[in-house]
SETIDREN-30500 format. One record per residue: chain; x, y, z of N, C-alpha, C in turn. Coordinates in steps of 0.001 Angstrom, whole numbers. Each point is the difference from the previous one (the first is absolute). Example, Ala and Ser with C-alpha at 12.3 -4.5 7.8 and 13.67 -1.06 7.14 Angstrom:
% SETIDREN-30500
ATOM   chain      n_c1      n_c2      n_c3     ca_c1     ca_c2     ca_c3      c_c1      c_c2      c_c3
ATOM       A     13190     -5690      7800      -890      1190         0       900      1200         0
ATOM       A      -350      1050      -720       820      1190        60      -770      1090       730
//
This chain:
% SETIDREN-30500
ATOM   chain      n_c1      n_c2      n_c3     ca_c1     ca_c2     ca_c3      c_c1      c_c2      c_c3
ATOM       A    -18566      2746     -8109      1394       396       163       684        -2     -1358
ATOM       A       742      1031      -271       800        57     -1212      1389      -535       343
ATOM       A       282     -1223      -440      1250      -670       348      1216       793      -468
ATOM       A       -15       461     -1231      1135       748      -548       285      1256       815
ATOM       A     -1047       697       354       159      1227       777       557      -289      1390
ATOM       A      -483     -1059       630       484      -366      1326      1467      -390       -48
ATOM       A       383      -795     -1001      1406      -391      -151       862      1239      -236
ATOM       A      -475       884      -867       759      1213      -294       165       863      1251
ATOM       A     -1075       190       755        81       782      1243       980      -630       980
ATOM       A       -72     -1317       130       888      -722       902      1460       211      -405
ATOM       A       277      -150     -1297      1375       128      -477       508      1437        68
ATOM       A      -866       959      -239       414      1409       105       388       325      1439
ATOM       A      -814      -414       961       328       240      1411      1300      -695       376
ATOM       A       171     -1210      -517      1196      -774       315      1254       669      -562
ATOM       A       -51       423     -1238      1176       560      -670       227      1475       293
ATOM       A     -1062       765       112       171      1444       200       151       368      1479
ATOM       A      -742      -699       856        10       330      1423       774     -1013       838
ATOM       A       499     -1065      -635       661     -1094       723      -895      -525      1123
ATOM       A     -1313       -66      -298      -982      -437       989      -799     -1175      -541
ATOM       A      -169     -1000       819      -771     -1185      -345     -1431       220       481
ATOM       A      -947        52      -933     -1401       234       345      -691     -1344       265
ATOM       A      -201      -291      1272      -678     -1247       352     -1429       -31      -541
ATOM       A      -653      1148       -14     -1381        75      -485       -75      -403     -1481
ATOM       A       860       587      -823         9      -344     -1427       428     -1445      -209
ATOM       A       987      -433       769       473     -1380      -147     -1105      -998       350
ATOM       A      -759       285      1037     -1111      -887       373     -1066       -32     -1094
ATOM       A      -252      1141      -635      -949        40     -1116       503      -867     -1156
ATOM       A      1282        85      -282       602      -796     -1080      -109     -1486       318
ATOM       A       355      -376      1224       -92     -1410       403     -1430      -510       -70
ATOM       A      -954       801       468     -1399      -399       -13      -477      -212     -1432
ATOM       A       334       923      -877      -386      -112     -1402       576     -1282      -605
ATOM       A      1295      -219       204       642     -1186      -579      -553     -1292       584
ATOM       A      -272        -9      1292      -527     -1229       612     -1373      -356      -558
ATOM       A      -745       992      -449     -1300      -252      -609       103      -370     -1475
ATOM       A       959       559      -692       116      -206     -1448       802     -1238      -387
ATOM       A       997      -356       766       873     -1115      -385      -781     -1303      -206
ATOM       A      -941      -355       869      -772     -1225      -280      -748        62     -1341
ATOM       A      -551      1164      -335      -685       164     -1294       984      -199     -1151
ATOM       A      1174       607       144      1007       -91     -1057       506     -1433      -163
ATOM       A       140      -705      1108       428     -1401       -77     -1047      -841      -719
ATOM       A     -1250       231       333     -1087      -736      -658       -40       297     -1488
ATOM       A       170      1259      -358       -33       412     -1405      1279      -386      -736
ATOM       A      1080      -207       751      1276      -351      -611       719      1180      -630
ATOM       A      -393      1205       385       605      1192      -581      -151      1183       959
ATOM       A      1027       860       -25       -50      1252       744      -174      1116     -1029
ATOM       A     -1048       817       133      -199      1090      -959      1220       921       -61
ATOM       A       365       391     -1206      1213       772      -233        53      1293       803
ATOM       A     -1138       643       222        31      1259       750       469      -193      1440
ATOM       A      -164     -1204       531       475      -286      1349      1446      -481        -7
ATOM       A       400      -673     -1049      1369      -510       -93       997      1147        98
ATOM       A      -251      1063      -721       912      1145        -9       151       575      1408
ATOM       A     -1115       169       699        52       542      1360       697      -948       966
ATOM       A      -272     -1279      -109       610      -981       898      1501       -78      -229
ATOM       A       423       -32     -1254      1437       -50      -310       686      1273       501
ATOM       A      -622      1141      -203       557      1259       478       114         3      1519
ATOM       A     -1037      -478       665         4       -76      1453      1141      -876       505
ATOM       A       121     -1182      -549      1065      -924       426      1369       592      -303
ATOM       A       155       591     -1181      1273       597      -385       400      1107       972
ATOM       A      -927       869       336       309      1116       902       266      -480      1426
ATOM       A      -737     -1008       445       235      -537      1338      1344      -718        82
ATOM       A       327      -734     -1042      1256      -751       -10      1206       928       -80
ATOM       A      -195      1194      -557      1101       939      -151       494       589      1297
ATOM       A      -870        76       995       393       586      1274       451      1434      -158
ATOM       A       633       540      1019       549      1354       -52       958       189      1161
ATOM       A      1072       670      -278       957       279      1072      -509      1096       923
ATOM       A     -1101       651      -373      -558      1082       799     -1047      -476       998
ATOM       A      -429     -1254       -92      -997      -523       928       616      -166      1385
ATOM       A      -811       265      1012       457      -337      1344      -147     -1512       181
ATOM       A       467      -522      1120        -9     -1452       211     -1404      -595       -43
ATOM       A      -960       694       599     -1375      -508        37      -589       -72     -1410
ATOM       A       187      1050      -782      -525        28     -1363       669     -1072      -844
ATOM       A      1296      -174       176       732     -1029      -742      -590     -1381       267
ATOM       A      -286      -296      1254      -588     -1303       341     -1403      -145      -571
ATOM       A      -799      1059        61     -1359       -54      -560        50      -244     -1510
ATOM       A       921       669      -677       128      -156     -1445       455     -1412      -342
ATOM       A       995      -508       717       481     -1369      -254     -1113     -1026       215
ATOM       A      -712       145      1111     -1087      -947       312     -1114        69     -1044
ATOM       A      -349      1211      -411     -1085       141      -969       402      -540     -1365
ATOM       A      1259       166      -361       478      -539     -1276      -126     -1524       -17
ATOM       A       405      -622      1090      -105     -1460        90     -1460      -448         3
ATOM       A      -848       767       648     -1415      -355       107      -714       108     -1346
ATOM       A       288      1059      -757      -649       188     -1290       509     -1074      -938
//
């Protein structure tokens, strides 16, 4: 899985289509759940992932006035989860 590409696809769908892609979000969660223990052990998060994670959190935290109620809740929940 290309993490950067998945994050980008997820954010494009979210911002351009006002749609929350559960499939992409599950891929992101799965990737992070596998990598975070490695990063904790190593004591460092590789920079190429930091940029994507910060961008993801920033975009999720920003919300949108164009989201319907369901999408708004999914975005809020995912922001807290990440």
